[in-house]
N, C-alpha and C positions, 0 to 999 in steps of 0.2 A: 418804538410808539412813543406818538404825539402826548403830551403833557397839558391838560387846560388849564390857565393861572385865570386869577382875578376870578373866583366863581362867587356867585352871590344868589341869594333869594329871599327877594323885596317883596314885602306888602305895601303896596300902594297905594290902595283902598281898600274900605271894608264900610258895610252900612248895612242894615236890618232893613228887609224888603218887607213886601206886604204878607200879612196872615204870618208875621214871626220868622220866616226864611231869612238864611244868610247869603250876604254876597262879599266878595273879595276877589282882588286884582292883584295880580305876581307879575315880578321882572326875575326871571331864570336864567342864569347866565353864568361864565362864559362857554359858547360850543365853537368849534370850528363848524365848519359846512358841512351840512349833512347829517351831523350828530343833532342838531337842536328838532329835526324832525325824527329822529329814533327816539330821543326824549319824550318829546310830545305826547308821541301814540301810545307810550308805555304806562306813562303816569296817567294818561287821559283814562284806559282801560282801566288801569289800577282803583283809580278815585271811583270808577263808578260801579266797580264790582267786588270789592274787596275789603269796603269799609265797615267797621263793626257798628252794632246796633241792633235795636229794639224791632220785633215784627209780630204781628198776630198771625197763628200759622191756621187756627181754625176760629169759629163760632159757631155758638149753640143758640137759634131764636126761638123763645116760646112760640109755639102753632106756626113754624115754619118748618118744610122738610127738605124745601130746595130752594135755590135762590131767585126764583120767577117766582114765589108765592106771594098772597099777598096781605096783609094783615089786617083784621076788622079796626076802622077806626082811626086807621094808621094813615097821613096822606103820601107819604113815601112808600114803595115798594121793598122789598127785602132785598132784592140788588140794590137799589138807590142807600139804604141802608149798610150795605155792606162797603161801597164804595166810601160814603160817609165816614167811614169806622176808619179806613184805609188812610184816611188824609190825617187822624191824630197822631200827633209826634210824641214819643215817649224818652226820657233821659234817667240814668241813675241817680237815685238821691244818697249819695255816699260823701265823705269827706274827699276835697280835691285828692291828695296825697295818698288816698288808697285807689287800687287797681279793682274795677268789676269786671270780670273773666266771663263767669258763665249766670244764668237765672234761670227761670222755668218758673210759672207762675199761673195765675189767673184774674182776671180783671171784672168785675159785675156792672152792670145797670139796671134798674128795674125803677122805672116812672109810671104813673099813672095821669091820664091827661084831664082837663085839657093842658095845653101848653105845650114848649118847645124843649127838646132833649137837645144838650150840648156836651161836647166831651169833660167839661168839668163835673158832670153827674156820674162819671165812671169813677168808680171805687177801684184802688190801687193796691197792691201791697204798699208797707211803710218804705222799700226801698226803692220804689219807683214813682215818678212824678210826672206828668201830663204838662207837656209846657205849650199847647194849642187847646186853651179850654175853651176858647169861642167856635170852638168847629161844631160845624149843627151837623146834627147826625138824624133827628127826625120830627116831626110835627104830630104830636097825638090830640085828637079832639075828643067831646068829651065822652065820657065813657072808657077809653082805651087804655092799654096798658102794654108796655114793654119792657121785655125782663128778655134780657141774652148774657151770657157768659161765653167768654174767649180765652184763647189759652195765648199767652204771652212769653216770648222767649228771647233772649239776648243772646246774639248769634256773633262772633269772633272768628274774621276769616283766617288769621294766623292758627288758633285754635284747630280748626277745623281740618288746617293743614297738618297738623300733628297727629291728629287720630288716624287709624286705616281709611285707605279715599274707600271710595264708592263702591270701585272696580278694583279687583288685583290686576296687578301688572309686575311683570319680571325687569329686573335691571339688565345693564348691558352683561353685569358679572355673571345674574344669577343665569342668565341666558347663554353661557359659554357651554359648550359640548366639552366630552372629554378631553379629545384632540385639541382644544384650545380657540377653535373656532367660533364665532357668533352664529348664533342659532336666531333664524330668521323667526320671530313672533307675531308678525304685523297680521296675520290671518285667525287668528286664534281668537275664541269668542271672549271676551270679560265675564268675569265670574261675579252676580250680583252678592255683596255684603250684606247679611241680615242686621246688622247696626248702623248701617248707612242710612242717611237721612229719606234719600229714594223711596227705599223698601219700609222706610217706617211709616212714611205718609202714606203708602201704596196699602199695609197694612190696617192704617186708619180709615180707608175709604171705605175696605170691604166689609168692616167690621161696624159700619156706623152710616147710620142713615140719615140722620136728623145735621150731621156735623159739615158745616159749610167754610170750604177750605179756600184760604187765601195765599199771601206770600209764604216762599219759603226763603227769601232771599234778601236782607234788610240792604235798602236803598237811601242812606241819609246823604250821600252826595246826587243831589236833581239834574244838575246840568253842569258840563266842562267843556270851554272853550279854550284854544291857546292859536296865535298867531305866532309866526316867525319872524323877527326884523333884523336888518343889516347892524350888526356894532358898527363895523370898522371894514368899509372895503377893500381895503388895502392886502389885511391879509386873510379877508375871508371869513370873521368872525361873527356870530350870531348870538341874539338873544330870545326868548322867547317869551310873551304878553300871555298868562295864563290866568282866566276866569273861571273861578267855581261860584255855584249854588246851594246851599242844602237846606235842608226842611227845618233847621232851629236845634236838632239833637246835636251836631256837631258844627264844632268851628273850622271855617275853611283853612285857617293855619293848622290845627289839628289834623285835619286830613291831609292836606299836603305832606307834613310829618310822616303821619301815618304810611302814605303811600310810597314815600322814598325810602321808609326801614323797609318794609315789605321787596322792596324791588332790590336793594340791595343786600339782603337776606337771601334773596333768591339766586340772584346772580354768583353771590359769591357760594354756595352751595354747589353750583355748577363749576366753579373754577376750581374748588377741593377734590372734586371726580376726575377733572381733566389732568390735576397733581399727580392724582395717586393712581389711574391709569398707564401715565409716563413711568 
């Protein structure tokens, strides 16, 4: 097996973008020819889909029974209000040396017109802070009242993986028959777990008519680009230019560290399985 020498992960540029979003550019290497593409695809997927963060799972707006409703004396429709709420960014309000693993609570908003409603008007638990207070939510005319409550959760991908999965699945060891052969279970239908996120959301939708449902996966990383560059044409070494945009709740440097840890843990688990099977 070839070992890669002179490994580096360098932050070349970082800046604050419009509306509090964060940008950073990294150089990552050194890779042999072909390895950079594998690494780039993996870390991009991990950055976009496996980052921890806050999200609004559902909202109750007084006077609205569905997302296409119109509130009296409010310029925005309910759908526009929901889209504006999704733009708000929340972060934990805890000491830097303390880990923030899980959270589930509520945020409240109640304003009377005339005037504009912004994210700064939202009342939050003590352990949560809004870092996008200027986000516009609604415009109220004279006599208007906007009252809403939303469910706020902190999701951590690594924690979700530690729980029982959404579907029951058999490992290779469990699928072996008595004669030692591996049983083909690819055609078996998965069983839905009652404690799974999908099951809980389905039950909520059945039991509530005035709950307006939003996201189920946090996406603090908004955009990821990478380009593969040649480092040394003689030995075929390469490096990656990685660009990351976040919503401001997570520093790009933190997202890279988190993604690398997740990928390392994932591949390490499979390496252990292969050792045990041999």
